[in-house]
C-alpha positions as CSV (number, residue, x, y, z in Angstrom):
1,M,-13.3,-6.7,-40.6
2,T,-11.2,-9.0,-38.9
3,R,-8.6,-6.6,-38.8
4,M,-10.7,-3.8,-37.5
5,L,-11.9,-6.2,-34.8
6,V,-8.3,-6.9,-33.6
7,V,-7.8,-3.0,-33.5
8,V,-11.0,-2.2,-31.3
9,V,-10.3,-5.1,-28.9
10,A,-6.6,-3.8,-28.7
11,V,-7.9,-0.4,-27.9
12,I,-10.4,-1.9,-25.3
13,I,-7.8,-3.8,-23.6
14,S,-5.2,-0.8,-23.5
15,V,-8.2,1.6,-21.9
16,S,-9.0,-1.1,-19.5
17,A,-5.6,-1.4,-18.2
18,V,-5.0,2.2,-17.7
19,W,-8.5,2.6,-16.1
20,A,-7.6,-0.4,-13.6
21,A,-4.4,0.9,-12.8
22,G,-5.5,4.2,-11.7
23,C,-8.5,2.6,-9.8
24,G,-6.6,0.5,-7.8
25,A,-3.0,2.5,-7.4
26,T,-1.7,2.6,-4.0
27,S,1.2,4.4,-2.8
28,A,4.3,2.5,-1.3
29,C,2.8,3.6,2.3
30,Q,-0.2,2.1,1.9
31,D,1.1,-1.2,0.5
32,L,3.3,-1.3,3.9
33,Y,0.8,-0.3,6.1
34,Y,-1.6,-2.6,4.7
35,K,0.6,-5.3,5.3
36,L,1.3,-4.1,9.0
37,C,-2.4,-3.8,9.4
38,E,-2.3,-7.7,9.6
39,C,-0.1,-7.3,12.8
40,E,-3.2,-6.4,14.6
41,A,-4.6,-9.2,17.0
42,D,-8.5,-9.1,15.8
43,K,-10.8,-8.4,13.1
44,K,-12.0,-5.1,14.4
45,S,-8.5,-3.7,15.1
46,K,-7.5,-4.8,11.7
47,D,-10.5,-3.3,10.2
48,D,-9.8,-0.1,12.1
49,C,-6.1,-0.1,10.8
50,M,-7.0,-0.5,7.2
51,A,-9.9,2.6,7.4
52,A,-7.0,4.8,9.0
53,V,-4.7,3.8,5.8
54,D,-7.6,4.4,3.4
55,K,-7.7,7.8,4.9
56,A,-4.2,8.6,5.0
57,T,-2.5,10.8,2.5
58,F,1.2,10.8,2.0
59,T,4.1,12.8,0.8
60,A,6.6,11.9,-1.9
61,D,9.1,11.7,0.9
62,E,7.2,9.7,3.1
63,D,6.6,7.2,0.1
64,A,10.1,7.4,-0.7
65,A,10.8,6.2,2.8
66,C,8.2,3.5,2.7
67,S,9.7,1.9,-0.4
68,E,13.1,1.9,1.1
69,K,11.8,0.0,4.3
70,K,9.1,-2.1,2.9
71,T,11.0,-5.2,3.6
72,S,12.8,-4.3,7.0
73,C,9.8,-3.1,8.4
74,T,7.8,-6.1,10.0
75,C,5.4,-7.1,12.8
76,D,8.3,-8.5,14.6
77,V,10.0,-5.3,14.2
78,L,7.2,-3.1,15.3
79,K,7.3,-5.3,18.7
80,N,10.6,-3.3,19.3
81,P,10.5,0.2,19.6
82,E,14.2,0.9,19.2
83,Q,14.4,-1.5,16.3
84,A,11.1,0.1,14.7
85,K,13.0,3.5,14.6
86,T,15.4,2.4,12.4
87,S,13.6,-0.3,10.5
88,C,10.2,1.5,9.8
89,P,9.3,4.8,8.5
90,E,8.5,7.5,11.2
91,N,4.9,7.5,10.6
92,A,4.3,3.7,11.1
93,D,2.3,4.1,14.0
94,I,-0.6,4.8,11.4
95,A,-1.1,1.2,10.8
96,G,-1.6,0.6,14.7
97,G,2.2,0.0,15.2
């Protein structure tokens, strides 16, 4: 009986982990842009930014670009348009940049 209980618990944990990963999954671009939404000055702007990111879809190429630039694209960088061109993905303005 104890062995059966261990197997059942293991199956439940595995299924829960897969379900949680699928439900909470975000793309590299969503992760980056959620971070950039924090650059907004007020709560309404941040909320609007987050809503725009929630609705956005990203191609595999865009997601790859976001992955490459996730550390170089920051709030400070977005203040300098020339620097943002090289440090942030092309569509960084989706996050209010």
